[in-house]
Steps between C-alpha positions, in 0.01 A plus 500: 500500500767760561617754238815305406295185440248693288791648305642151433165400348465823302853482359437141386141551384550394137712202604232390746222533241699289255627231740240442772274207424156504660311255280575139586698587815421521869632857541169670579383207714819516707455875553142431614619225735758741648211748556666757277203487263136502611198340333424835335856528368478149356182592316647827368791306353289216359255726313778655291472365146866515397796351690697829502195672650490234773868555577453879498206468741703268724795741512269797567340315790832383645647851500212613721512210746669488838864477602522124443369506143840533328659210690184294454504574126864386475418180689193435283709546186755251637231249595321527164813416302591859410812538713680679215244783522533518879879507468478792255293695755734407784792634298313822418388561858710784638354639825528868575751615761373427847244242388715194549666279246394233260589245768178591680296342221 
C-alpha cells in the first residue's frame, strides 16, 4: 500500500471503524480469496473478541500488505455489500505528486 492509500485509511479511521461490517459478511473471506490475507491473518482477526478490535486488526494488517491491498480492499468492500464504504475511501484517496492518479485504482 502506498503512502497516499495509507493516508486515506488513516484519515477515515473512525468512519471505517463505525461503518465496516465484518460479522455476517464475506469481507474477510473475499480478502483471503484474493490472497490479500493469509491463514495467519485470518486467525489474528477471528480471535479478536470485539467487532471494533477485528476491524482495527484488519486495517492494521491491510496497511502493511503489498501494493494491491488497497484496490483489493475496495473490491472486497464492493463485493461484500459495503460499496458506500469503498466509495468513501475512493473519494478520500488523493495520491501524492508523481505517484499517479486515482484512476490507477
